[in-house]
C-alpha positions as CSV (number, residue, x, y, z in Angstrom):
1,M,113.1,147.8,89.9
2,V,112.3,144.4,91.4
3,G,113.3,141.2,89.4
4,K,111.6,139.7,86.4
5,I,108.1,140.1,85.1
6,L,106.3,136.9,83.9
7,L,103.3,137.4,81.7
8,I,101.2,134.3,81.2
9,G,98.6,134.2,78.4
10,L,99.1,136.0,75.1
11,G,95.6,136.2,73.8
12,E,94.0,139.6,73.0
13,L,94.5,141.1,76.4
14,G,97.8,139.5,77.2
15,F,99.3,140.6,73.8
16,H,98.2,144.3,74.5
17,I,99.9,144.1,77.9
18,L,103.0,142.7,76.3
19,Q,103.1,145.6,73.9
20,E,102.7,148.1,76.7
21,L,105.6,146.4,78.6
22,A,107.8,146.3,75.5
23,H,107.5,150.1,75.2
24,R,108.8,150.7,78.8
25,P,112.6,150.8,78.5
26,T,113.2,150.6,82.3
27,V,111.2,147.4,82.9
28,G,114.0,144.9,82.6
29,K,113.5,141.2,81.9
30,I,110.1,140.1,80.6
31,I,109.2,136.4,80.2
32,A,106.1,136.0,78.0
33,A,104.4,132.6,78.2
34,D,101.6,130.7,76.6
35,I,100.4,127.1,76.1
36,N,100.5,127.6,72.4
37,P,104.1,127.5,71.0
38,E,103.0,129.6,68.0
39,A,102.5,132.5,70.4
40,E,106.2,133.1,70.1
41,G,105.3,135.0,66.9
42,K,103.4,137.5,69.1
43,V,106.5,137.9,71.2
44,N,108.6,138.6,68.2
45,N,106.0,141.1,66.9
46,A,106.3,143.0,70.2
47,I,110.1,143.0,70.0
48,Y,110.1,144.2,66.3
49,T,107.4,146.8,67.0
50,A,109.5,148.2,69.8
51,A,112.6,148.2,67.6
52,H,110.8,150.5,65.1
53,L,110.6,153.0,68.0
54,G,114.2,152.7,69.0
55,L,113.5,150.4,71.9
56,Y,115.0,146.9,72.5
57,P,113.2,145.1,75.3
58,D,114.6,142.0,76.9
59,I,111.8,139.5,76.2
60,E,111.9,135.8,75.9
61,F,109.2,133.3,75.2
62,H,108.4,130.2,77.3
63,R,105.7,127.6,76.8
64,I,103.7,127.1,79.9
65,D,100.8,124.7,80.4
66,L,99.0,125.7,83.6
67,F,97.1,122.4,83.6
68,D,100.5,120.9,84.5
69,V,100.9,122.3,88.0
70,K,104.1,120.5,88.7
71,G,105.7,121.6,85.4
72,T,104.6,125.2,86.0
73,A,106.1,125.1,89.5
74,E,109.4,123.9,88.1
75,I,109.5,126.8,85.6
76,L,108.7,129.3,88.4
77,R,111.5,127.9,90.6
78,E,113.9,128.2,87.7
79,E,112.9,131.8,86.6
80,K,111.9,133.2,90.0
81,P,109.7,136.1,88.6
82,S,109.0,138.8,91.2
83,V,105.7,139.8,89.6
84,I,103.4,137.5,87.6
85,C,100.6,138.8,85.4
86,N,97.9,136.1,84.7
87,A,96.0,136.9,81.5
88,T,94.7,133.4,80.9
89,V,91.1,132.3,80.4
90,L,89.4,129.2,79.0
91,Q,86.8,131.2,77.1
92,S,86.7,135.0,76.8
93,W,83.7,136.9,78.2
94,W,82.7,138.3,74.8
95,V,82.3,135.0,73.0
96,Y,78.6,134.8,73.8
97,H,78.2,138.1,72.0
98,L,78.5,136.1,68.8
99,L,75.0,134.7,69.5
100,P,71.8,136.4,68.2
101,E,71.1,139.8,69.9
102,K,68.0,138.5,71.7
103,T,70.0,135.6,73.2
104,V,72.9,138.0,74.2
105,S,70.4,140.3,75.9
106,R,69.0,137.4,77.9
107,L,72.4,136.2,79.0
108,N,73.4,139.8,79.9
109,E,70.5,139.8,82.4
110,A,72.3,137.0,84.3
111,G,75.6,138.8,84.4
112,I,79.0,137.2,83.9
113,G,79.0,135.3,87.2
114,P,77.9,131.9,85.8
115,Q,80.9,131.9,83.5
116,L,83.2,131.9,86.5
117,P,84.7,128.4,85.7
118,F,86.3,129.9,82.6
119,H,88.2,132.3,84.7
120,L,88.8,130.4,88.0
121,T,90.2,127.1,86.6
122,L,93.6,128.3,85.3
123,T,94.1,130.9,88.0
124,Y,93.6,128.2,90.6
125,K,96.2,126.0,89.0
126,L,98.6,128.9,88.7
127,M,98.3,129.8,92.4
128,Q,98.8,126.1,93.3
129,A,102.0,126.1,91.2
130,I,103.3,129.2,92.9
131,K,102.7,127.6,96.3
132,Q,104.4,124.4,95.2
133,S,107.4,126.4,93.8
134,G,108.1,128.1,97.1
135,I,109.0,131.4,95.3
136,E,107.9,134.8,96.6
137,S,106.0,136.6,93.9
138,R,103.2,139.2,93.6
139,V,100.4,138.2,91.2
140,V,98.2,140.5,89.2
141,N,95.2,138.5,88.0
142,C,93.4,139.7,84.9
143,S,90.8,136.8,84.9
144,Y,87.7,138.1,86.7
145,P,89.5,139.1,89.8
146,D,86.3,140.5,91.4
147,V,85.3,137.0,92.1
148,V,88.3,134.7,91.4
149,N,90.5,136.5,94.0
150,P,88.1,136.3,96.9
151,V,87.2,132.7,96.1
152,L,90.9,131.7,96.1
153,D,91.5,133.8,99.3
154,K,89.2,131.4,101.1
155,I,91.8,128.6,100.6
156,G,94.9,130.8,101.1
157,L,95.7,131.2,97.4
158,A,94.6,134.8,96.6
159,P,96.4,136.8,94.0
160,T,97.7,140.2,95.1
161,C,95.1,142.1,93.1
162,G,93.5,142.6,89.6
163,G,92.6,145.6,87.6
164,G,90.3,146.6,84.7
165,N,86.5,146.3,85.1
166,M,85.3,149.2,87.3
167,D,88.6,151.0,86.8
168,L,87.7,151.4,83.1
169,I,85.1,154.1,83.9
170,I,87.2,156.2,86.3
171,P,88.9,158.2,83.5
172,G,85.4,159.0,82.2
173,I,84.4,160.3,85.7
174,K,87.6,162.5,85.7
175,Q,86.7,163.8,82.2
176,L,83.2,164.6,83.3
177,V,84.4,166.6,86.3
178,S,87.2,168.3,84.3
179,R,84.8,169.5,81.6
180,E,82.4,170.9,84.2
181,T,84.9,172.5,86.5
182,G,87.7,173.4,84.1
183,I,90.2,171.6,86.3
184,P,92.7,169.4,84.4
185,M,91.9,165.6,84.6
186,R,95.3,165.0,86.2
187,N,94.2,167.1,89.2
188,I,90.9,165.1,89.7
189,T,91.1,162.3,92.3
190,V,88.5,159.5,92.3
191,F,87.9,157.0,95.1
192,M,85.5,154.4,93.7
193,F,84.1,151.1,95.0
194,G,82.3,148.8,92.6
195,H,82.2,145.3,91.2
196,H,82.4,144.0,87.7
197,G,78.6,143.7,88.0
198,L,78.6,147.5,87.5
199,L,79.6,147.0,83.9
200,S,77.4,144.0,83.4
201,S,74.4,146.0,84.6
202,F,75.3,149.0,82.4
203,L,75.8,151.0,85.6
204,A,72.5,150.1,87.2
205,A,74.1,148.2,90.1
206,P,75.1,150.0,93.3
207,F,78.5,151.6,93.7
208,L,80.3,154.2,95.9
209,V,82.3,157.2,94.7
210,K,84.1,160.1,96.3
211,I,85.5,162.8,94.0
212,Y,88.1,165.5,94.7
213,A,89.1,168.4,92.5
214,Y,92.5,169.4,93.8
215,D,91.9,168.9,97.6
216,K,88.2,169.9,97.5
217,D,85.5,167.3,97.8
218,V,83.1,167.9,94.9
219,S,81.2,164.6,95.2
220,D,77.9,166.4,95.8
221,Q,78.2,168.1,92.4
222,F,78.3,164.7,90.7
223,P,75.6,162.5,92.0
224,Q,75.4,158.9,90.8
225,D,72.6,159.5,88.4
226,K,74.6,162.2,86.7
227,I,77.6,159.8,86.4
228,R,75.4,157.0,85.1
229,K,73.9,159.2,82.4
230,A,77.3,160.5,81.3
231,L,79.1,157.2,81.2
232,Q,76.4,154.7,80.0
233,P,77.2,155.3,76.3
234,Y,80.8,154.3,77.0
235,V,79.8,151.2,79.1
236,R,77.4,150.1,76.3
237,Y,80.4,150.5,73.9
238,L,82.6,148.4,76.2
239,M,79.9,145.7,76.7
240,G,78.5,145.9,73.2
241,A,78.1,143.3,70.5
242,W,81.4,142.2,69.0
243,A,81.9,140.1,65.9
244,T,85.5,139.5,66.9
245,A,87.5,140.4,70.0
246,P,86.7,143.8,71.3
247,P,89.3,146.5,71.9
248,N,91.4,145.7,74.9
249,E,93.8,148.7,75.0
250,D,92.2,150.4,78.0
251,I,91.8,147.2,79.9
252,A,95.5,146.4,79.2
253,A,96.5,149.8,80.3
254,S,94.8,149.4,83.7
255,F,96.4,146.0,84.4
256,T,99.8,147.3,83.1
257,R,99.7,150.3,85.4
258,N,98.9,148.0,88.4
259,L,101.6,145.5,87.4
260,L,104.2,148.3,87.1
261,A,103.2,150.0,90.3
262,I,104.0,146.7,92.1
263,H,107.1,146.0,90.0
264,F,108.6,149.4,90.7
265,N,107.3,149.6,94.3
266,T,105.7,153.0,93.7
267,F,103.0,153.1,96.3
268,E,100.9,155.0,93.8
269,L,97.1,155.4,94.1
270,C,95.3,153.1,91.7
271,H,92.1,151.1,91.5
272,A,92.2,147.3,91.6
273,Q,89.7,144.5,91.7
274,G,90.0,141.8,94.3
275,P,92.9,143.3,96.4
276,R,93.8,141.1,99.4
277,G,91.0,138.7,98.4
278,L,88.2,141.3,98.8
279,P,85.2,141.1,96.5
280,G,84.9,143.7,93.8
281,G,87.0,146.9,93.3
282,Y,88.6,149.4,95.6
283,P,91.1,152.4,95.6
284,V,94.5,151.0,96.6
285,R,98.1,151.9,97.0
286,L,100.3,149.4,95.2
287,S,103.9,148.3,96.0
288,Y,106.0,145.2,95.9
289,G,106.6,145.3,99.7
290,K,103.0,145.7,100.8
291,G,101.1,144.5,97.8
292,A,97.7,146.1,97.6
293,E,96.6,148.4,100.5
294,V,93.0,149.5,100.4
295,I,92.6,153.3,100.7
296,L,89.4,154.6,102.3
297,P,88.4,158.2,101.8
298,E,86.7,160.1,104.7
299,G,83.2,158.9,105.4
300,V,83.6,155.4,103.9
301,T,84.3,152.3,106.0
302,L,85.7,149.0,104.8
303,E,82.5,147.2,105.9
304,E,80.4,149.6,103.8
305,A,82.7,149.2,100.8
306,I,82.5,145.4,101.0
307,R,78.7,145.5,101.3
308,V,78.3,147.7,98.2
309,N,80.6,145.5,96.2
310,E,78.8,142.3,97.3
311,E,75.4,143.9,96.4
312,C,76.9,145.2,93.1
313,G,78.0,141.6,92.2
314,R,74.7,140.2,93.2
315,V,72.6,142.6,91.1
316,G,75.0,142.8,88.1
317,D,76.8,139.5,87.9
318,G,74.5,137.0,89.6
319,I,77.0,136.2,92.5
320,D,74.8,135.6,95.5
321,E,77.4,134.5,98.0
322,I,81.0,133.3,98.4
323,K,81.0,130.7,101.2
324,S,83.9,130.3,103.7
325,D,85.3,127.3,101.7
326,G,85.3,129.3,98.4
327,T,82.0,127.8,97.1
328,V,80.2,130.3,95.0
329,V,76.4,130.5,95.2
330,F,74.6,132.1,92.2
331,T,71.4,134.0,92.2
332,E,68.1,132.2,91.3
333,K,67.8,134.6,88.4
334,A,71.2,133.8,86.9
335,V,70.7,130.0,87.4
336,K,67.3,130.2,85.7
337,I,68.6,132.1,82.7
338,Y,71.5,129.8,82.1
339,R,69.2,126.8,82.4
340,E,66.8,128.1,79.9
341,V,69.3,129.4,77.4
342,L,72.1,126.8,77.6
343,G,70.7,123.9,79.5
344,Y,73.3,124.6,82.1
345,E,72.4,123.8,85.7
346,C,74.7,125.1,88.4
347,K,73.4,126.7,91.6
348,E,76.7,126.3,93.5
349,L,80.3,126.1,92.2
350,K,82.9,124.4,94.3
351,I,86.6,125.3,93.5
352,E,87.6,121.7,92.8
353,E,84.7,121.3,90.3
354,S,85.7,124.3,88.3
355,E,87.6,122.5,85.6
356,E,84.8,120.0,84.8
357,R,82.2,122.7,84.9
358,A,84.3,124.8,82.5
359,K,84.4,121.9,80.0
360,E,80.6,121.4,80.4
361,L,79.8,125.1,79.9
362,R,82.2,125.5,77.0
363,A,80.6,122.5,75.2
364,L,77.1,124.0,75.7
365,F,78.2,127.4,74.4
366,K,79.7,125.7,71.3
367,K,76.5,123.7,70.7
368,L,74.5,126.9,70.8
369,L,77.0,128.9,68.7
370,D,77.0,126.1,66.1
371,K,73.2,126.3,65.9
372,Y,73.4,129.8,64.5
373,K,76.3,129.5,62.1
């Protein structure tokens, strides 16, 4: 075990991650943090829930305001967490699903890319605070790591890795293979490369996958069209219309696994988004010492994996390019849709403009949501 875990952001996803951690008796010290002091009630809920199961986790609550970079750095210096999980966001991805179905469908065509300011702003401030603090810590970023991590990598502030997103369909692939071959899911190994745009596009965007049953390569038995057909119903469930926050248990499980693999230095094979500042998702081995090491199965090069991820992000999420200074260029299609639906005009997003753009975009969403109340 390596040091303390700091979990920042106790919204729907962060709360589920906290519950997962509270039920792991070997984890050690957990610091749960949020800007809202009332979130301490969620921390107590996690402690009391664990107590009903005979577990007594060491969890304490801290108020952290990531907009205060200096204050955050001071807390980090004081606590010295070895692993930080960032579950903050300025507006959750599913909020626009509260709009009429026709409008939601139109925004889905653009992908989630134009909402990048909601995810980038606080992660950027956290990474600045970590740098100011001078501590050595690994960071699992839950906030759109497919794009946020490579953007911040351009300025030397990349989190260690993410999770979720593409990883959510890998158990479905294992289940498909298990049902057809009779081999238990635990003995199926999947090496997959794909961006969040794979979900946004309902699996229409490009991806790469290699599948092994025991040690035998069975990829040819499960072509991409077969995988798409089998898993589209689940992806439509994940990305469907939600009147309130959607279920986050599977997303939380993915991030928690990656967080604990680093915390316990396990070197286990996982899947992670944005490892080492790369765009999209990759199979990785995770450890505290080495962070996220990309694992390439036979026949797949890193260059090919990056290319597929970039194209997947372009098709599914409207991310045309990430420039060398971290500026994100959006596709003409995505820009046009957000202009027509929200009156939001943003062809390129510079890192330092993210906070103001987030305020602008949030106000436009609120205006549109109020229209249909």
